[in-house]
GUFIDREN-738425 format. One line per field, with one value per residue: x, y, z of N, C-alpha, C, O in turn. Coordinates in steps of 0.05 Angstrom, whole numbers. Example, Ala and Ser with C-alpha at 12.3 -4.5 7.8 and 13.67 -1.06 7.14 Angstrom:
nxx = [264 / 257]
nyy = [-114 / -45]
nzz = [156 / 142]
caxx = [246 / 273]
cayy = [-90 / -21]
cazz = [156 / 143]
cxx = [264 / 258]
cyy = [-66 / 1]
czz = [156 / 157]
oxx = [285 / 268]
oyy = [-66 / 23]
ozz = [169 / 161]
***
This chain:
nxx = [17 / 12 / 40 / -7 / -52 / -94 / -126 / -148 / -202 / -224 / -244 / -235 / -205 / -223 / -192 / -192 / -191 / -187 / -204 / -211 / -252 / -284 / -301 / -262 / -259 / -225 / -246 / -267 / -224 / -186 / -212 / -210 / -154 / -146 / -175 / -144 / -96 / -114 / -127 / -76 / -51 / -82 / -70 / -17 / -19 / -53 / -73 / -54 / -94 / -141 / -132 / -126 / -177 / -209 / -188 / -201 / -258 / -272 / -250 / -282 / -332 / -324 / -316 / -367 / -401 / -379 / -393 / -448 / -451 / -429 / -468 / -511 / -498 / -479 / -450 / -417 / -422 / -438 / -409 / -377 / -389 / -436 / -469 / -471 / -498 / -547 / -563 / -566 / -607 / -649 / -653 / -669 / -719 / -758 / -803 / -839 / -891 / -921 / -967 / -1026 / -1062 / -1113 / -1163]
nyy = [-23 / 43 / 104 / 146 / 125 / 111 / 154 / 170 / 176 / 212 / 277 / 313 / 310 / 311 / 339 / 312 / 322 / 286 / 304 / 312 / 274 / 288 / 304 / 345 / 391 / 430 / 486 / 490 / 472 / 510 / 554 / 539 / 539 / 592 / 616 / 602 / 628 / 681 / 689 / 685 / 729 / 770 / 763 / 777 / 831 / 854 / 846 / 781 / 744 / 761 / 750 / 694 / 679 / 696 / 664 / 612 / 615 / 627 / 582 / 542 / 556 / 545 / 489 / 473 / 490 / 458 / 407 / 409 / 412 / 363 / 328 / 340 / 319 / 259 / 223 / 255 / 277 / 326 / 391 / 433 / 488 / 488 / 461 / 498 / 540 / 515 / 507 / 561 / 581 / 551 / 568 / 621 / 616 / 574 / 540 / 511 / 513 / 468 / 470 / 499 / 551 / 570 / 546]
nzz = [0 / -18 / 10 / 43 / 19 / 50 / 61 / 13 / -7 / 27 / 42 / 84 / 147 / 213 / 270 / 333 / 401 / 458 / 523 / 592 / 592 / 550 / 482 / 443 / 391 / 341 / 345 / 399 / 430 / 417 / 440 / 494 / 504 / 493 / 534 / 579 / 564 / 561 / 615 / 637 / 613 / 635 / 689 / 688 / 673 / 712 / 780 / 804 / 825 / 800 / 746 / 750 / 768 / 725 / 683 / 702 / 706 / 653 / 627 / 651 / 630 / 576 / 579 / 598 / 556 / 516 / 535 / 530 / 474 / 460 / 481 / 448 / 399 / 399 / 366 / 338 / 286 / 265 / 254 / 304 / 302 / 272 / 307 / 349 / 323 / 315 / 368 / 386 / 352 / 370 / 423 / 415 / 390 / 415 / 403 / 349 / 301 / 259 / 230 / 203 / 232 / 218 / 220]
caxx = [0 / 29 / 34 / -29 / -74 / -116 / -143 / -153 / -229 / -234 / -237 / -225 / -203 / -224 / -175 / -208 / -174 / -201 / -194 / -231 / -274 / -301 / -289 / -258 / -249 / -208 / -256 / -269 / -197 / -174 / -225 / -200 / -127 / -149 / -184 / -120 / -77 / -125 / -124 / -48 / -45 / -95 / -55 / 8 / -25 / -66 / -67 / -55 / -119 / -161 / -127 / -132 / -206 / -218 / -180 / -217 / -286 / -274 / -246 / -305 / -353 / -317 / -321 / -396 / -412 / -371 / -408 / -474 / -448 / -425 / -493 / -529 / -490 / -461 / -433 / -398 / -424 / -440 / -387 / -384 / -402 / -463 / -485 / -475 / -519 / -573 / -570 / -573 / -633 / -669 / -657 / -684 / -746 / -759 / -824 / -847 / -916 / -919 / -994 / -1039 / -1082 / -1136 / -1188]
cayy = [0 / 67 / 123 / 164 / 112 / 107 / 178 / 179 / 183 / 230 / 305 / 327 / 294 / 329 / 333 / 309 / 320 / 278 / 317 / 312 / 256 / 300 / 306 / 373 / 395 / 453 / 511 / 490 / 469 / 536 / 571 / 531 / 549 / 622 / 624 / 601 / 649 / 707 / 691 / 690 / 757 / 787 / 761 / 792 / 860 / 863 / 829 / 754 / 729 / 768 / 734 / 666 / 676 / 699 / 640 / 589 / 619 / 625 / 554 / 526 / 562 / 529 / 461 / 469 / 492 / 434 / 384 / 412 / 405 / 334 / 315 / 344 / 301 / 240 / 210 / 275 / 280 / 354 / 408 / 447 / 513 / 482 / 454 / 523 / 554 / 502 / 513 / 589 / 586 / 538 / 585 / 645 / 608 / 546 / 522 / 515 / 500 / 459 / 468 / 525 / 556 / 584 / 531]
cazz = [0 / -20 / 32 / 38 / 6 / 69 / 61 / -15 / -13 / 48 / 36 / 107 / 172 / 236 / 293 / 357 / 424 / 482 / 547 / 614 / 585 / 529 / 455 / 435 / 364 / 339 / 356 / 428 / 441 / 415 / 460 / 520 / 506 / 494 / 561 / 596 / 556 / 569 / 644 / 642 / 606 / 655 / 713 / 684 / 672 / 737 / 804 / 795 / 831 / 781 / 722 / 756 / 769 / 697 / 668 / 712 / 699 / 623 / 621 / 658 / 611 / 552 / 585 / 600 / 529 / 501 / 544 / 517 / 446 / 458 / 486 / 426 / 377 / 411 / 347 / 328 / 257 / 258 / 264 / 328 / 296 / 263 / 331 / 363 / 309 / 321 / 396 / 387 / 340 / 387 / 446 / 406 / 382 / 424 / 393 / 322 / 294 / 231 / 220 / 199 / 254 / 207 / 223]
cxx = [18 / 21 / 11 / -53 / -98 / -136 / -149 / -182 / -241 / -225 / -224 / -225 / -203 / -205 / -192 / -189 / -191 / -188 / -216 / -256 / -292 / -285 / -287 / -248 / -234 / -220 / -257 / -242 / -182 / -186 / -214 / -171 / -128 / -158 / -160 / -100 / -88 / -123 / -95 / -40 / -58 / -80 / -29 / 3 / -37 / -57 / -72 / -81 / -141 / -157 / -133 / -162 / -218 / -212 / -197 / -246 / -290 / -270 / -269 / -329 / -348 / -323 / -351 / -409 / -404 / -386 / -437 / -473 / -445 / -451 / -513 / -523 / -470 / -441 / -412 / -399 / -426 / -415 / -396 / -398 / -430 / -480 / -490 / -497 / -546 / -582 / -580 / -601 / -655 / -674 / -673 / -713 / -751 / -781 / -832 / -875 / -914 / -947 / -1005 / -1061 / -1107 / -1163 / -1205]
cyy = [25 / 86 / 141 / 151 / 109 / 130 / 188 / 189 / 202 / 258 / 318 / 309 / 314 / 320 / 333 / 305 / 311 / 290 / 319 / 296 / 267 / 301 / 336 / 373 / 422 / 479 / 512 / 487 / 495 / 555 / 564 / 541 / 580 / 631 / 623 / 623 / 676 / 711 / 697 / 719 / 776 / 786 / 776 / 822 / 871 / 846 / 800 / 739 / 736 / 752 / 704 / 661 / 677 / 674 / 615 / 591 / 615 / 596 / 537 / 531 / 546 / 500 / 455 / 470 / 467 / 409 / 385 / 404 / 375 / 318 / 318 / 325 / 281 / 227 / 230 / 279 / 309 / 369 / 424 / 474 / 509 / 476 / 479 / 540 / 542 / 508 / 542 / 594 / 573 / 555 / 610 / 639 / 579 / 528 / 530 / 502 / 493 / 455 / 497 / 528 / 571 / 571 / 539]
czz = [0 / 3 / 25 / 25 / 24 / 67 / 33 / -19 / 9 / 42 / 60 / 131 / 195 / 258 / 318 / 380 / 448 / 507 / 567 / 607 / 564 / 503 / 447 / 407 / 364 / 350 / 387 / 442 / 439 / 435 / 488 / 524 / 507 / 521 / 581 / 590 / 564 / 599 / 651 / 636 / 627 / 682 / 712 / 685 / 698 / 760 / 796 / 802 / 811 / 755 / 726 / 756 / 741 / 681 / 676 / 703 / 669 / 615 / 628 / 640 / 585 / 556 / 586 / 572 / 512 / 510 / 533 / 488 / 443 / 464 / 463 / 403 / 387 / 391 / 336 / 298 / 248 / 268 / 288 / 322 / 286 / 288 / 347 / 350 / 314 / 350 / 399 / 375 / 356 / 412 / 439 / 401 / 389 / 413 / 365 / 318 / 265 / 219 / 218 / 219 / 244 / 212 / 245]
oxx = [36 / -1 / 10 / -73 / -121 / -160 / -155 / -185 / -265 / -201 / -205 / -244 / -185 / -202 / -206 / -172 / -208 / -164 / -239 / -278 / -314 / -261 / -307 / -230 / -231 / -206 / -249 / -237 / -168 / -171 / -211 / -165 / -112 / -149 / -157 / -88 / -72 / -118 / -90 / -26 / -45 / -79 / -19 / 19 / -32 / -35 / -92 / -89 / -158 / -176 / -143 / -171 / -236 / -230 / -205 / -258 / -308 / -283 / -276 / -344 / -368 / -335 / -360 / -425 / -420 / -392 / -448 / -490 / -456 / -455 / -530 / -542 / -446 / -419 / -392 / -378 / -416 / -403 / -420 / -416 / -447 / -503 / -512 / -513 / -565 / -606 / -599 / -617 / -677 / -697 / -689 / -730 / -748 / -779 / -832 / -880 / -907 / -951 / -995 / -1077 / -1120 / -1184 / -1227]
oyy = [27 / 86 / 151 / 165 / 105 / 126 / 211 / 208 / 207 / 263 / 333 / 294 / 330 / 296 / 353 / 287 / 326 / 287 / 328 / 302 / 257 / 298 / 350 / 358 / 434 / 493 / 531 / 498 / 503 / 572 / 582 / 551 / 592 / 653 / 641 / 634 / 693 / 733 / 712 / 732 / 796 / 806 / 787 / 837 / 894 / 834 / 794 / 722 / 719 / 742 / 691 / 641 / 661 / 664 / 600 / 572 / 602 / 586 / 518 / 513 / 536 / 487 / 435 / 453 / 457 / 392 / 364 / 390 / 363 / 297 / 301 / 316 / 285 / 220 / 221 / 285 / 316 / 361 / 428 / 481 / 526 / 484 / 482 / 552 / 556 / 513 / 547 / 608 / 583 / 557 / 620 / 655 / 562 / 504 / 554 / 481 / 509 / 440 / 515 / 510 / 584 / 583 / 528]
ozz = [16 / 13 / 2 / 21 / 15 / 70 / 29 / -34 / 8 / 37 / 56 / 135 / 197 / 263 / 323 / 380 / 458 / 511 / 560 / 615 / 560 / 503 / 445 / 399 / 384 / 365 / 399 / 463 / 458 / 447 / 504 / 546 / 522 / 530 / 597 / 608 / 573 / 609 / 670 / 651 / 634 / 696 / 731 / 697 / 705 / 759 / 783 / 787 / 805 / 744 / 708 / 745 / 734 / 667 / 659 / 694 / 660 / 597 / 613 / 634 / 573 / 538 / 576 / 565 / 497 / 493 / 526 / 478 / 425 / 452 / 459 / 389 / 384 / 399 / 325 / 286 / 227 / 288 / 292 / 337 / 292 / 289 / 358 / 363 / 318 / 354 / 413 / 387 / 357 / 421 / 455 / 407 / 372 / 415 / 358 / 331 / 248 / 201 / 230 / 223 / 260 / 209 / 249]
***
Protein backbone atom coordinates (compact mmCIF):
# COMPACT_ATOMS: atom_id res chain seq x y z
CA UNK A 1 0.00 0.00 0.00
CA UNK A 2 1.43 3.34 -0.98
CA UNK A 3 1.69 6.13 1.60
CA UNK A 4 -1.46 8.20 1.92
CA UNK A 5 -3.71 5.61 0.29
CA UNK A 6 -5.78 5.36 3.45
CA UNK A 7 -7.15 8.90 3.05
CA UNK A 8 -7.66 8.94 -0.73
CA UNK A 9 -11.46 9.17 -0.64
CA UNK A 10 -11.70 11.48 2.39
CA UNK A 11 -11.87 15.23 1.80
CA UNK A 12 -11.25 16.37 5.36
CA UNK A 13 -10.16 14.71 8.59
CA UNK A 14 -11.22 16.45 11.80
CA UNK A 15 -8.75 16.66 14.64
CA UNK A 16 -10.39 15.45 17.85
CA UNK A 17 -8.72 16.01 21.22
CA UNK A 18 -10.07 13.91 24.10
CA UNK A 19 -9.69 15.87 27.35
CA UNK A 20 -11.54 15.61 30.68
CA UNK A 21 -13.70 12.81 29.27
CA UNK A 22 -15.04 14.99 26.47
CA UNK A 23 -14.45 15.31 22.74
CA UNK A 24 -12.88 18.64 21.76
CA UNK A 25 -12.45 19.76 18.19
CA UNK A 26 -10.40 22.66 16.93
CA UNK A 27 -12.79 25.57 17.81
CA UNK A 28 -13.44 24.52 21.41
CA UNK A 29 -9.86 23.45 22.07
CA UNK A 30 -8.69 26.81 20.74
CA UNK A 31 -11.23 28.55 23.00
CA UNK A 32 -9.98 26.54 26.00
CA UNK A 33 -6.36 27.46 25.29
CA UNK A 34 -7.43 31.08 24.69
CA UNK A 35 -9.19 31.18 28.07
CA UNK A 36 -6.02 30.05 29.80
CA UNK A 37 -3.87 32.44 27.80
CA UNK A 38 -6.27 35.33 28.47
CA UNK A 39 -6.20 34.56 32.18
CA UNK A 40 -2.40 34.50 32.12
CA UNK A 41 -2.26 37.86 30.32
CA UNK A 42 -4.75 39.37 32.74
CA UNK A 43 -2.74 38.03 35.67
CA UNK A 44 0.39 39.59 34.21
CA UNK A 45 -1.25 42.99 33.62
CA UNK A 46 -3.29 43.17 36.83
CA UNK A 47 -3.37 41.46 40.19
CA UNK A 48 -2.75 37.69 39.74
CA UNK A 49 -5.94 36.45 41.53
CA UNK A 50 -8.06 38.40 39.03
CA UNK A 51 -6.33 36.68 36.11
CA UNK A 52 -6.60 33.30 37.80
CA UNK A 53 -10.32 33.78 38.45
CA UNK A 54 -10.92 34.94 34.87
CA UNK A 55 -9.01 31.99 33.42
CA UNK A 56 -10.85 29.46 35.58
CA UNK A 57 -14.30 30.93 34.93
CA UNK A 58 -13.71 31.25 31.17
CA UNK A 59 -12.28 27.71 31.03
CA UNK A 60 -15.26 26.30 32.92
CA UNK A 61 -17.64 28.09 30.54
CA UNK A 62 -15.87 26.47 27.58
CA UNK A 63 -16.05 23.03 29.24
CA UNK A 64 -19.79 23.46 29.98
CA UNK A 65 -20.60 24.59 26.43
CA UNK A 66 -18.53 21.70 25.05
CA UNK A 67 -20.42 19.20 27.21
CA UNK A 68 -23.72 20.59 25.87
CA UNK A 69 -22.39 20.27 22.31
CA UNK A 70 -21.25 16.68 22.92
CA UNK A 71 -24.67 15.74 24.32
CA UNK A 72 -26.47 17.22 21.29
CA UNK A 73 -24.50 15.07 18.83
CA UNK A 74 -23.03 11.99 20.56
CA UNK A 75 -21.63 10.51 17.33
CA UNK A 76 -19.88 13.76 16.42
CA UNK A 77 -21.20 13.99 12.87
CA UNK A 78 -21.99 17.71 12.90
CA UNK A 79 -19.33 20.38 13.19
CA UNK A 80 -19.19 22.36 16.41
CA UNK A 81 -20.08 25.67 14.79
CA UNK A 82 -23.15 24.09 13.17
CA UNK A 83 -24.23 22.72 16.55
CA UNK A 84 -23.76 26.14 18.16
CA UNK A 85 -25.93 27.71 15.43
CA UNK A 86 -28.64 25.10 16.05
CA UNK A 87 -28.52 25.65 19.82
CA UNK A 88 -28.67 29.44 19.36
CA UNK A 89 -31.65 29.28 16.98
CA UNK A 90 -33.46 26.92 19.37
CA UNK A 91 -32.85 29.27 22.30
CA UNK A 92 -34.18 32.24 20.32
CA UNK A 93 -37.31 30.42 19.10
CA UNK A 94 -37.93 27.31 21.21
CA UNK A 95 -41.22 26.12 19.66
CA UNK A 96 -42.37 25.73 16.10
CA UNK A 97 -45.81 25.01 14.70
CA UNK A 98 -45.97 22.96 11.55
CA UNK A 99 -49.70 23.41 11.00
CA UNK A 100 -51.93 26.25 9.94
CA UNK A 101 -54.11 27.78 12.68
CA UNK A 102 -56.80 29.22 10.37
CA UNK A 103 -59.40 26.55 11.13
